[in-house]
C-alpha positions as CSV (number, residue, x, y, z in Angstrom):
1,M,-55.1,80.4,-90.6
2,E,-52.3,82.7,-90.1
3,T,-50.4,84.9,-87.8
4,N,-48.3,87.9,-88.2
5,S,-47.3,91.0,-86.7
6,F,-49.8,93.9,-86.6
7,D,-48.4,97.6,-87.2
8,M,-52.1,99.1,-86.1
9,K,-50.5,102.9,-86.4
10,K,-49.4,102.1,-90.3
11,Y,-52.6,100.3,-91.2
12,Y,-54.6,102.8,-90.3
13,E,-52.3,106.0,-90.9
14,N,-55.0,107.2,-93.7
15,Y,-57.7,107.2,-91.3
16,S,-58.5,109.6,-89.1
17,A,-61.4,107.8,-86.7
18,I,-58.8,105.3,-85.7
19,N,-56.5,106.6,-83.1
20,D,-55.9,105.9,-79.3
21,E,-58.6,107.0,-77.8
22,I,-60.9,104.4,-79.4
23,F,-59.1,101.8,-77.5
24,L,-59.4,103.2,-73.9
25,G,-61.2,101.4,-71.2
26,K,-62.2,98.7,-74.3
27,E,-62.1,95.0,-74.2
28,I,-63.2,94.6,-78.0
29,V,-63.5,96.8,-80.7
30,A,-65.1,96.0,-84.6
31,L,-62.5,98.0,-86.7
32,P,-62.7,98.5,-90.7
33,Q,-61.0,97.1,-93.2
34,K,-58.8,99.2,-95.7
35,Y,-60.4,98.6,-99.2
36,S,-57.4,100.7,-101.0
37,E,-55.3,103.9,-100.0
38,N,-57.5,106.0,-98.4
39,E,-60.7,104.3,-98.0
40,Y,-61.6,102.0,-95.0
41,Y,-64.8,99.9,-94.6
42,Y,-67.0,97.6,-91.9
43,A,-67.6,93.7,-93.1
44,K,-71.3,93.8,-93.5
45,E,-71.9,91.6,-90.6
46,T,-70.2,94.0,-88.0
47,I,-73.3,95.7,-86.9
48,E,-75.0,92.6,-86.4
49,F,-72.3,91.1,-84.4
50,V,-71.5,93.6,-82.0
51,K,-75.2,94.1,-81.0
52,Y,-75.2,90.0,-81.1
53,C,-72.1,90.3,-78.4
54,T,-73.3,93.4,-76.4
55,Q,-77.1,91.3,-75.8
56,Y,-75.2,87.7,-74.9
57,Q,-71.9,89.2,-72.8
58,K,-72.6,91.5,-70.8
59,D,-69.6,91.1,-68.5
60,C,-67.7,92.2,-71.7
61,S,-67.0,95.9,-73.6
62,V,-67.9,95.4,-77.3
63,T,-68.2,98.4,-79.3
64,I,-67.8,99.6,-82.8
65,A,-65.0,101.6,-83.3
66,E,-66.4,104.5,-84.7
67,Q,-70.3,106.0,-84.0
68,N,-70.7,107.9,-87.2
69,D,-72.4,107.1,-90.1
70,I,-70.2,104.0,-91.4
71,E,-69.6,102.7,-94.6
72,V,-70.6,99.2,-95.2
73,R,-69.5,96.6,-97.7
74,S,-71.5,93.3,-98.3
75,L,-71.2,90.2,-100.3
76,H,-74.2,88.5,-101.9
77,S,-73.9,85.0,-100.3
78,F,-74.2,83.0,-97.2
79,D,-70.8,83.8,-96.5
80,I,-69.9,85.2,-92.9
81,W,-67.4,88.4,-92.9
82,L,-66.5,89.7,-89.9
83,P,-64.8,93.1,-88.4
84,I,-61.0,93.2,-87.4
85,V,-61.5,92.0,-84.0
86,W,-59.2,94.4,-81.5
87,V,-58.7,92.3,-78.4
88,A,-57.0,94.4,-75.8
89,S,-55.1,91.6,-74.4
90,N,-54.3,87.5,-75.4
91,V,-56.5,86.6,-72.1
92,L,-59.1,87.9,-73.9
93,L,-58.9,86.1,-77.5
94,P,-60.5,82.9,-76.6
95,F,-63.8,84.7,-75.2
96,A,-63.6,87.0,-78.9
97,I,-63.0,83.6,-80.7
98,N,-65.8,82.0,-78.6
99,M,-68.2,85.0,-79.3
100,V,-67.1,84.3,-83.3
101,S,-68.1,80.8,-83.0
102,N,-71.4,81.5,-81.2
103,Y,-72.1,84.1,-83.8
104,I,-71.4,82.0,-86.8
105,S,-73.4,78.9,-84.8
106,E,-76.4,81.2,-85.1
107,Q,-76.2,82.6,-88.3
108,K,-75.8,78.8,-89.6
109,K,-79.2,77.8,-87.4
110,G,-81.9,76.6,-90.0
111,R,-79.2,76.2,-92.4
112,E,-76.7,74.0,-91.4
113,D,-76.6,72.0,-94.8
114,E,-75.6,75.1,-97.0
115,K,-71.7,75.5,-97.3
116,A,-70.7,79.1,-95.6
117,Q,-66.9,80.2,-95.5
118,V,-65.9,82.7,-92.6
119,E,-63.6,85.6,-93.3
120,V,-62.6,87.4,-89.6
121,S,-59.3,89.1,-88.3
122,F,-58.4,89.3,-84.8
123,V,-56.0,92.0,-83.8
124,V,-54.3,91.5,-80.3
125,R,-52.6,93.5,-78.3
126,T,-49.2,91.4,-76.8
127,A,-46.4,93.0,-74.8
128,E,-44.5,92.7,-77.8
129,G,-46.4,94.9,-80.1
130,E,-50.0,93.8,-81.8
131,K,-50.4,90.3,-83.7
132,V,-53.0,89.8,-85.7
133,L,-54.5,86.2,-86.6
134,N,-56.2,86.1,-89.8
135,Y,-59.1,83.3,-91.0
136,K,-60.3,83.2,-94.2
137,G,-62.4,79.4,-94.2
138,D,-65.2,76.6,-94.1
139,A,-67.1,77.9,-91.2
140,D,-67.8,74.6,-89.9
141,T,-63.6,73.9,-88.8
142,F,-63.6,77.9,-87.5
143,K,-63.9,76.6,-83.6
144,E,-61.6,73.7,-84.3
145,T,-59.0,75.5,-86.3
146,F,-58.8,78.1,-83.6
147,E,-59.0,75.4,-80.0
148,K,-55.3,74.7,-81.6
149,I,-54.4,78.2,-80.8
150,D,-51.8,78.5,-77.4
151,I,-52.3,82.0,-76.1
152,N,-49.0,81.9,-73.9
153,E,-47.2,81.5,-77.8
154,L,-48.8,85.0,-79.6
């Protein structure tokens, strides 16, 4: 896992659907990933992940950045490829991580013996700006990797 600063405006400068208004009143927003200079797409698990979050967590607003036709790219494997997850504050980060962890567990039910990779990025709004935490690794070690994070040090 790696943590870096993240310039949202620059990352989405060629994507008009992402603007400040989509974050107003939202706690967690699923965002597309940059494919090339002018192309953005959502990870294959985006819609299922957002539905899972809204079904099991009524206390937190989780949504997709745009409601129009969205372009989804998929992998043809058991890997769990999640969207960029924007989190309104570092206080909500443990909640978002727990939701992803629970989602991974649900996806692995009945397939516990199969190896799966997870790819997800969390963009967290902090007092100093936005930070990104990227995870690309084994599904079985996702939760323990994030348990080591001190949210106060983001």
